[in-house]
N, CA, C and O of each residue as an XYZ file, in Angstrom:
540
protein
N      -0.396    -69.149    -83.556
C      -1.209    -69.706    -84.630
C      -2.650    -69.210    -84.499
O      -3.213    -69.217    -83.404
N      -3.231    -68.791    -85.587
C      -4.586    -68.261    -85.588
C      -5.589    -69.384    -85.842
O      -5.374    -70.243    -86.697
N      -6.677    -69.364    -85.092
C      -7.749    -70.326    -85.310
C      -8.510    -69.931    -86.568
O      -8.903    -68.773    -86.707
N      -8.729    -70.883    -87.502
C      -9.484    -70.536    -88.715
C     -10.882    -70.049    -88.357
O     -11.535    -70.594    -87.467
N     -11.327    -69.023    -89.056
C     -12.653    -68.470    -88.844
C     -13.715    -69.409    -89.391
O     -13.571    -69.948    -90.488
N     -14.783    -69.603    -88.624
C     -15.897    -70.400    -89.126
C     -16.612    -69.613    -90.215
O     -16.818    -68.407    -90.078
N     -16.992    -70.287    -91.292
C     -17.689    -69.554    -92.361
C     -19.033    -69.009    -91.871
O     -19.706    -69.601    -91.027
N     -19.383    -67.882    -92.425
C     -20.625    -67.202    -92.092
C     -21.820    -67.976    -92.660
O     -21.756    -68.496    -93.773
N     -22.902    -68.047    -91.891
C     -24.154    -68.650    -92.355
C     -25.001    -67.544    -92.971
O     -25.336    -66.559    -92.313
N     -25.343    -67.723    -94.254
C     -26.159    -66.739    -94.963
C     -27.440    -67.389    -95.467
O     -27.461    -68.566    -95.827
N     -28.491    -66.606    -95.483
C     -29.801    -67.060    -95.934
C     -30.130    -66.410    -97.273
O     -29.783    -65.252    -97.510
N     -30.798    -67.155    -98.145
C     -31.310    -66.609    -99.400
C     -32.643    -65.932    -99.060
O     -33.714    -66.533    -99.146
N     -32.531    -64.677    -98.678
C     -33.614    -63.894    -98.121
C     -34.576    -63.422    -99.200
O     -34.188    -63.186   -100.344
N     -35.840    -63.289    -98.811
C     -36.865    -62.699    -99.680
C     -37.007    -61.230    -99.274
O     -37.538    -60.943    -98.201
N     -36.540    -60.288   -100.115
C     -36.600    -58.870    -99.768
C     -38.019    -58.419    -99.448
O     -38.990    -58.873   -100.053
N     -38.110    -57.515    -98.481
C     -39.412    -56.993    -98.084
C     -40.085    -57.828    -97.015
O     -41.193    -57.506    -96.584
N     -39.428    -58.910    -96.573
C     -39.971    -59.741    -95.503
C     -39.008    -59.704    -94.325
O     -37.845    -59.330    -94.473
N     -39.497    -60.092    -93.165
C     -38.644    -60.109    -91.971
C     -37.779    -61.359    -91.931
O     -36.595    -61.286    -91.602
N     -38.365    -62.507    -92.263
C     -37.617    -63.743    -92.073
C     -37.998    -64.865    -93.037
O     -37.921    -66.040    -92.679
N     -38.403    -64.518    -94.242
C     -38.715    -65.543    -95.239
C     -37.469    -65.762    -96.084
O     -36.845    -64.812    -96.557
N     -37.118    -67.033    -96.266
C     -35.926    -67.369    -97.029
C     -36.171    -68.652    -97.809
O     -37.089    -69.414    -97.505
N     -35.330    -68.881    -98.827
C     -35.470    -70.065    -99.682
C     -34.316    -71.040    -99.539
O     -34.261    -72.050   -100.241
N     -33.415    -70.751    -98.653
C     -32.285    -71.638    -98.446
C     -31.263    -70.962    -97.565
O     -31.420    -69.808    -97.165
N     -30.214    -71.702    -97.272
C     -29.142    -71.163    -96.443
C     -27.881    -71.957    -96.706
O     -27.921    -73.108    -97.141
N     -26.760    -71.309    -96.430
C     -25.498    -71.992    -96.650
C     -24.346    -71.282    -95.974
O     -24.453    -70.130    -95.553
N     -23.243    -72.001    -95.882
C     -22.006    -71.462    -95.351
C     -21.262    -70.789    -96.494
O     -21.129    -71.358    -97.578
N     -20.778    -69.579    -96.249
C     -20.102    -68.802    -97.289
C     -18.668    -69.288    -97.461
O     -17.843    -69.153    -96.557
N     -18.380    -69.856    -98.631
C     -17.016    -70.244    -98.982
C     -16.291    -69.058    -99.614
O     -15.069    -68.940    -99.514
N     -17.044    -68.197   -100.254
C     -16.580    -66.954   -100.877
C     -17.823    -66.065   -100.939
O     -18.926    -66.556   -100.698
N     -17.682    -64.780   -101.253
C     -18.866    -63.903   -101.248
C     -20.037    -64.411   -102.100
O     -21.192    -64.212   -101.724
N     -19.767    -65.054   -103.221
C     -20.849    -65.510   -104.101
C     -20.938    -67.028   -104.181
O     -21.556    -67.560   -105.104
N     -20.326    -67.739   -103.222
C     -20.297    -69.200   -103.249
C     -20.653    -69.735   -101.868
O     -19.915    -69.542   -100.902
N     -21.806    -70.416   -101.794
C     -22.266    -71.020   -100.545
C     -22.362    -72.525   -100.714
O     -22.449    -73.037   -101.830
N     -22.345    -73.218    -99.594
C     -22.616    -74.650    -99.584
C     -23.675    -74.877    -98.512
O     -23.497    -74.494    -97.356
N     -24.801    -75.517    -98.917
C     -25.889    -75.692    -97.963
C     -27.114    -76.314    -98.596
O     -27.008    -77.234    -99.407
N     -28.279    -75.806    -98.222
C     -29.564    -76.345    -98.668
C     -30.398    -75.270    -99.355
O     -30.475    -74.134    -98.884
N     -31.020    -75.638   -100.468
C     -31.958    -74.763   -101.174
C     -33.299    -75.487   -101.235
O     -33.374    -76.662   -101.593
N     -34.352    -74.759   -100.879
C     -35.711    -75.306   -100.914
C     -36.088    -75.673   -102.346
O     -35.900    -74.879   -103.267
N     -36.624    -76.884   -102.528
C     -37.047    -77.303   -103.873
C     -38.545    -77.609   -103.950
O     -39.073    -77.800   -105.046
N     -39.236    -77.658   -102.815
C     -40.644    -78.057   -102.808
C     -41.630    -76.906   -102.635
O     -42.748    -77.133   -102.172
N     -41.257    -75.692   -102.986
C     -42.192    -74.567   -102.923
C     -42.173    -73.836   -104.236
O     -41.091    -73.644   -104.792
N     -43.289    -73.418   -104.764
C     -44.612    -73.466   -104.156
C     -45.284    -74.832   -104.275
O     -46.356    -75.040   -103.707
N     -44.671    -75.764   -105.007
C     -45.216    -77.126   -105.114
C     -44.049    -78.105   -105.047
O     -42.889    -77.705   -105.133
N     -44.354    -79.356   -104.897
C     -43.326    -80.395   -104.804
C     -42.459    -80.381   -106.070
O     -42.956    -80.156   -107.173
N     -41.170    -80.622   -105.892
C     -40.225    -80.604   -107.018
C     -40.650    -81.598   -108.098
O     -41.093    -82.710   -107.809
N     -40.504    -81.172   -109.326
C     -40.822    -81.994   -110.485
C     -39.852    -83.181   -110.546
O     -38.639    -82.973   -110.558
N     -40.357    -84.413   -110.585
C     -39.475    -85.584   -110.675
C     -38.539    -85.526   -111.894
O     -37.424    -86.046   -111.837
N     -38.976    -84.908   -112.979
C     -38.115    -84.782   -114.164
C     -36.919    -83.871   -113.858
O     -35.815    -84.125   -114.340
N     -37.127    -82.822   -113.067
C     -36.026    -81.942   -112.672
C     -35.038    -82.706   -111.807
O     -33.826    -82.589   -111.990
N     -35.553    -83.493   -110.860
C     -34.671    -84.298   -110.012
C     -33.912    -85.339   -110.837
O     -32.754    -85.635   -110.539
N     -34.539    -85.888   -111.851
C     -33.846    -86.842   -112.728
C     -32.733    -86.133   -113.498
O     -31.658    -86.697   -113.702
N     -32.988    -84.911   -113.919
C     -31.961    -84.127   -114.596
C     -30.783    -83.868   -113.653
O     -29.627    -83.928   -114.073
N     -31.068    -83.584   -112.401
C     -30.007    -83.416   -111.388
C     -29.194    -84.704   -111.284
O     -27.964    -84.665   -111.291
N     -29.881    -85.845   -111.187
C     -29.193    -87.133   -111.065
C     -28.332    -87.414   -112.295
O     -27.192    -87.861   -112.171
N     -28.880    -87.150   -113.481
C     -28.118    -87.386   -114.717
C     -26.899    -86.468   -114.807
O     -25.854    -86.874   -115.316
N     -27.024    -85.244   -114.319
C     -25.930    -84.279   -114.404
C     -24.839    -84.550   -113.373
O     -23.651    -84.458   -113.683
N     -25.241    -84.882   -112.144
C     -24.279    -84.970   -111.044
C     -24.058    -86.385   -110.510
O     -23.158    -86.602   -109.699
N     -24.858    -87.336   -110.949
C     -24.683    -88.712   -110.494
C     -25.484    -89.060   -109.263
O     -25.901    -90.208   -109.107
N     -25.707    -88.115   -108.397
C     -26.470    -88.360   -107.171
C     -26.846    -87.021   -106.565
O     -26.303    -85.981   -106.937
N     -27.776    -87.059   -105.634
C     -28.154    -85.873   -104.882
C     -28.705    -86.323   -103.540
O     -29.057    -87.488   -103.354
N     -28.776    -85.377   -102.605
C     -29.319    -85.685   -101.286
C     -30.321    -84.608   -100.914
O     -30.058    -83.415   -101.069
N     -31.484    -85.045   -100.418
C     -32.543    -84.134   -100.000
C     -32.701    -84.213    -98.483
O     -32.363    -85.222    -97.864
N     -33.217    -83.143    -97.900
C     -33.503    -83.119    -96.464
C     -34.727    -82.258    -96.231
O     -34.954    -81.282    -96.946
N     -35.526    -82.623    -95.217
C     -36.678    -81.804    -94.838
C     -36.169    -80.477    -94.293
O     -35.235    -80.436    -93.493
N     -36.806    -79.381    -94.744
C     -36.420    -78.047    -94.292
C     -37.516    -77.394    -93.456
O     -37.269    -76.378    -92.806
N     -38.708    -77.952    -93.464
C     -39.816    -77.356    -92.734
C     -40.499    -78.418    -91.882
O     -40.302    -79.618    -92.076
N     -41.301    -77.952    -90.942
C     -42.054    -78.878    -90.091
C     -43.086    -79.660    -90.888
O     -43.509    -80.736    -90.466
N     -43.499    -79.128    -92.042
C     -44.501    -79.821    -92.854
C     -43.866    -80.683    -93.946
O     -44.579    -81.248    -94.776
N     -42.544    -80.788    -93.955
C     -41.868    -81.739    -94.824
C     -41.370    -81.243    -96.162
O     -40.854    -82.042    -96.944
N     -41.502    -79.931    -96.471
C     -40.930    -79.444    -97.724
C     -39.426    -79.688    -97.696
O     -38.761    -79.490    -96.679
N     -38.907    -80.128    -98.853
C     -37.512    -80.554    -98.913
C     -36.606    -79.514    -99.549
O     -37.028    -78.637   -100.303
N     -35.333    -79.664    -99.199
C     -34.279    -78.889    -99.817
C     -33.247    -79.841   -100.376
O     -33.203    -81.012    -99.997
N     -32.412    -79.342   -101.280
C     -31.355    -80.153   -101.876
C     -30.011    -79.615   -101.379
O     -29.764    -78.409   -101.405
N     -29.150    -80.526   -100.927
C     -27.797    -80.142   -100.545
C     -27.052    -79.783   -101.817
O     -27.067    -80.544   -102.785
N     -26.401    -78.629   -101.820
C     -25.739    -78.190   -103.044
C     -24.726    -77.088   -102.774
O     -24.660    -76.507   -101.691
N     -23.947    -76.834   -103.806
C     -23.134    -75.635   -103.862
C     -23.988    -74.592   -104.578
O     -24.665    -74.892   -105.561
N     -23.944    -73.374   -104.073
C     -24.740    -72.295   -104.647
C     -23.806    -71.197   -105.131
O     -22.999    -70.669   -104.366
N     -23.924    -70.865   -106.392
C     -23.210    -69.713   -106.947
C     -24.260    -68.634   -107.131
O     -25.203    -68.786   -107.908
N     -24.080    -67.541   -106.404
C     -25.073    -66.475   -106.393
C     -24.719    -65.434   -107.454
O     -23.593    -64.938   -107.497
N     -25.680    -65.114   -108.300
C     -25.476    -64.093   -109.333
C     -25.113    -62.770   -108.655
O     -25.670    -62.423   -107.613
N     -24.182    -62.044   -109.252
C     -23.692    -60.797   -108.650
C     -24.815    -59.846   -108.268
O     -24.773    -59.242   -107.196
N     -25.814    -59.704   -109.123
C     -26.903    -58.771   -108.845
C     -27.805    -59.222   -107.701
O     -28.642    -58.453   -107.231
N     -27.639    -60.463   -107.250
C     -28.461    -60.993   -106.156
C     -27.706    -61.093   -104.834
O     -28.290    -61.477   -103.820
N     -26.434    -60.758   -104.830
C     -25.635    -60.844   -103.594
C     -26.246    -60.026   -102.460
O     -26.141    -60.403   -101.293
N     -26.882    -58.911   -102.801
C     -27.463    -58.053   -101.756
C     -28.625    -58.723   -101.034
O     -29.060    -58.241    -99.988
N     -29.136    -59.831   -101.577
C     -30.252    -60.543   -100.952
C     -29.800    -61.727   -100.105
O     -30.628    -62.499    -99.620
N     -28.504    -61.871    -99.929
C     -27.989    -62.823    -98.944
C     -27.978    -62.085    -97.615
O     -27.532    -60.939    -97.542
N     -28.460    -62.728    -96.573
C     -28.569    -62.032    -95.299
C     -28.314    -62.969    -94.132
O     -28.547    -64.175    -94.215
N     -27.836    -62.396    -93.060
C     -27.803    -63.109    -91.793
C     -29.162    -62.851    -91.157
O     -29.598    -61.704    -91.063
N     -29.823    -63.900    -90.724
C     -31.122    -63.736    -90.092
C     -31.045    -64.187    -88.642
O     -30.383    -65.172    -88.315
N     -31.726    -63.454    -87.789
C     -31.816    -63.837    -86.387
C     -32.946    -64.856    -86.271
O     -34.116    -64.494    -86.151
N     -32.582    -66.118    -86.307
C     -33.550    -67.214    -86.303
C     -33.214    -68.128    -85.132
O     -32.034    -68.330    -84.845
N     -34.203    -68.686    -84.450
C     -33.915    -69.541    -83.296
C     -33.034    -70.755    -83.625
O     -32.354    -71.276    -82.741
N     -33.040    -71.205    -84.870
C     -32.270    -72.393    -85.237
C     -30.936    -72.072    -85.910
O     -30.268    -72.980    -86.405
N     -30.538    -70.809    -85.937
C     -29.327    -70.418    -86.660
C     -28.101    -71.201    -86.203
O     -27.364    -71.719    -87.042
N     -27.868    -71.300    -84.911
C     -26.684    -72.014    -84.412
C     -26.734    -73.491    -84.793
O     -25.716    -74.066    -85.178
N     -27.905    -74.104    -84.689
C     -28.045    -75.524    -85.033
C     -27.852    -75.745    -86.535
O     -27.228    -76.726    -86.939
N     -28.379    -74.849    -87.358
C     -28.214    -74.960    -88.814
C     -26.735    -74.832    -89.165
O     -26.216    -75.612    -89.964
N     -26.064    -73.863    -88.579
C     -24.638    -73.662    -88.836
C     -23.865    -74.927    -88.512
O     -23.054    -75.384    -89.317
N     -24.110    -75.493    -87.347
C     -23.400    -76.714    -86.926
C     -23.714    -77.883    -87.852
O     -22.828    -78.674    -88.179
N     -24.971    -77.995    -88.275
C     -25.365    -79.114    -89.146
C     -24.723    -79.026    -90.520
O     -24.498    -80.052    -91.163
N     -24.423    -77.814    -90.981
C     -23.835    -77.641    -92.310
C     -22.313    -77.797    -92.320
O     -21.735    -77.987    -93.390
N     -21.654    -77.725    -91.183
C     -20.191    -77.791    -91.137
C     -19.598    -79.004    -91.856
O     -18.568    -78.849    -92.511
N     -20.193    -80.217    -91.772
C     -19.623    -81.357    -92.518
C     -19.559    -81.133    -94.028
O     -18.771    -81.788    -94.710
N     -20.376    -80.217    -94.563
C     -20.355    -79.944    -96.000
C     -19.059    -79.268    -96.434
O     -18.748    -79.225    -97.624
N     -18.311    -78.745    -95.485
C     -17.031    -78.121    -95.821
C     -15.997    -79.152    -96.236
O     -15.090    -78.853    -97.013
N     -16.134    -80.380    -95.712
C     -15.196    -81.437    -96.091
C     -15.809    -82.434    -97.066
O     -15.083    -83.102    -97.803
N     -17.115    -82.541    -97.079
C     -17.823    -83.421    -98.019
C     -18.744    -82.551    -98.873
O     -19.967    -82.609    -98.746
N     -18.141    -81.754    -99.737
C     -18.881    -80.777   -100.533
C     -19.808    -81.482   -101.522
O     -19.372    -82.379   -102.242
N     -21.065    -81.091   -101.563
C     -21.994    -81.696   -102.531
C     -21.537    -81.442   -103.968
O     -20.969    -80.394   -104.275
N     -21.794    -82.416   -104.840
C     -21.456    -82.231   -106.252
C     -22.506    -81.402   -106.978
O     -22.198    -80.744   -107.971
N     -23.746    -81.429   -106.489
C     -24.804    -80.636   -107.114
C     -24.426    -79.164   -107.008
O     -24.127    -78.662   -105.924
N     -24.443    -78.484   -108.143
C     -24.075    -77.075   -108.206
C     -25.175    -76.311   -108.928
O     -25.553    -76.643   -110.052
N     -25.677    -75.283   -108.258
C     -26.742    -74.462   -108.822
C     -26.316    -73.005   -108.833
O     -25.661    -72.534   -107.903
N     -26.688    -72.298   -109.883
C     -26.547    -70.848   -109.918
C     -27.902    -70.295   -109.523
O     -28.930    -70.703   -110.065
N     -27.905    -69.361   -108.575
C     -29.154    -68.814   -108.058
C     -29.206    -67.311   -108.254
O     -28.207    -66.603   -108.130
N     -30.420    -66.850   -108.566
C     -30.639    -65.429   -108.800
C     -32.008    -65.054   -108.257
O     -32.979    -65.785   -108.450
N     -32.088    -63.911   -107.574
C     -33.374    -63.406   -107.113
C     -34.127    -62.829   -108.301
O     -33.592    -62.009   -109.047
N     -35.383    -63.266   -108.474
C     -36.246    -62.758   -109.535
C     -37.314    -61.888   -108.873
O     -38.269    -62.396   -108.285
N     -37.139    -60.571   -108.977
C     -38.053    -59.643   -108.327
C     -39.468    -59.706   -108.859
O     -40.420    -59.497   -108.107
N     -39.626    -59.993   -110.155
C     -40.966    -60.060   -110.742
C     -41.754    -61.249   -110.194
O     -42.945    -61.139   -109.903
N     -41.060    -62.404   -110.055
C     -41.719    -63.607   -109.534
C     -41.661    -63.685   -108.012
O     -42.348    -64.504   -107.403
N     -40.834    -62.826   -107.392
C     -40.638    -62.796   -105.941
C     -40.144    -64.140   -105.416
O     -40.640    -64.658   -104.415
N     -39.142    -64.695   -106.127
C     -38.564    -65.961   -105.685
C     -37.133    -66.098   -106.204
O     -36.704    -65.373   -107.101
N     -36.414    -67.045   -105.616
C     -35.082    -67.399   -106.088
C     -35.225    -68.406   -107.214
O     -35.989    -69.364   -107.100
N     -34.498    -68.195   -108.297
C     -34.551    -69.058   -109.471
C     -33.187    -69.722   -109.622
O     -32.151    -69.070   -109.497
N     -33.199    -71.027   -109.892
C     -31.936    -71.754   -110.015
C     -31.714    -72.232   -111.447
O     -32.653    -72.477   -112.203
N     -30.434    -72.353   -111.784
C     -30.005    -72.942   -113.034
C     -29.017    -74.040   -112.675
O     -28.143    -73.838   -111.832
N     -29.148    -75.188   -113.301
C     -28.252    -76.308   -113.018
C     -26.906    -76.056   -113.666
O     -26.821    -75.734   -114.851
N     -25.840    -76.209   -112.864
C     -24.492    -76.122   -113.390
C     -24.126    -77.436   -114.034
O     -24.259    -78.486   -113.406
N     -23.669    -77.407   -115.269
C     -23.328    -78.640   -115.992
C     -22.112    -79.312   -115.385
O     -21.050    -78.701   -115.269
N     -22.264    -80.568   -114.998
C     -21.146    -81.353   -114.483
C     -20.486    -80.750   -113.266
O     -19.304    -80.986   -113.015
N     -21.237    -79.975   -112.507
C     -20.695    -79.368   -111.311
C     -20.058    -78.035   -111.548
O     -19.557    -77.426   -110.603
N     -20.053    -77.548   -112.768
C     -19.458    -76.243   -113.061
C     -20.564    -75.264   -113.409
O     -21.557    -75.625   -114.042
N     -20.378    -74.012   -112.982
C     -21.339    -72.967   -113.368
C     -20.626    -71.849   -114.074
O     -21.256    -70.873   -114.479
């Protein structure tokens, strides 16, 4: 019997940087991750956007992603095909701990679903809310 492979931890990398990222997740498929996406950069998330998330999905969960308290939202991430090349494995001191912390999401998958795409002009990841959990 073969031991199931642990899903790969991928980061939503900012091209042209060594280690700047906007989120990370476990790869369920090449374009489907489950994990955390930063919502408080460059400024704190708009409460109206969070209300839209609540109205669409019923609930959401946030967690601090930085030492200064910027938050991320637990979600499923569908990565636009043209942005797949910006998913990366990063050599980060917390990689093993992040991977372990995300493993429960494999059995308790968040209902929040976002489609994400790298926007080269704005130099950031842009999200679109998936209606009712579908994208």
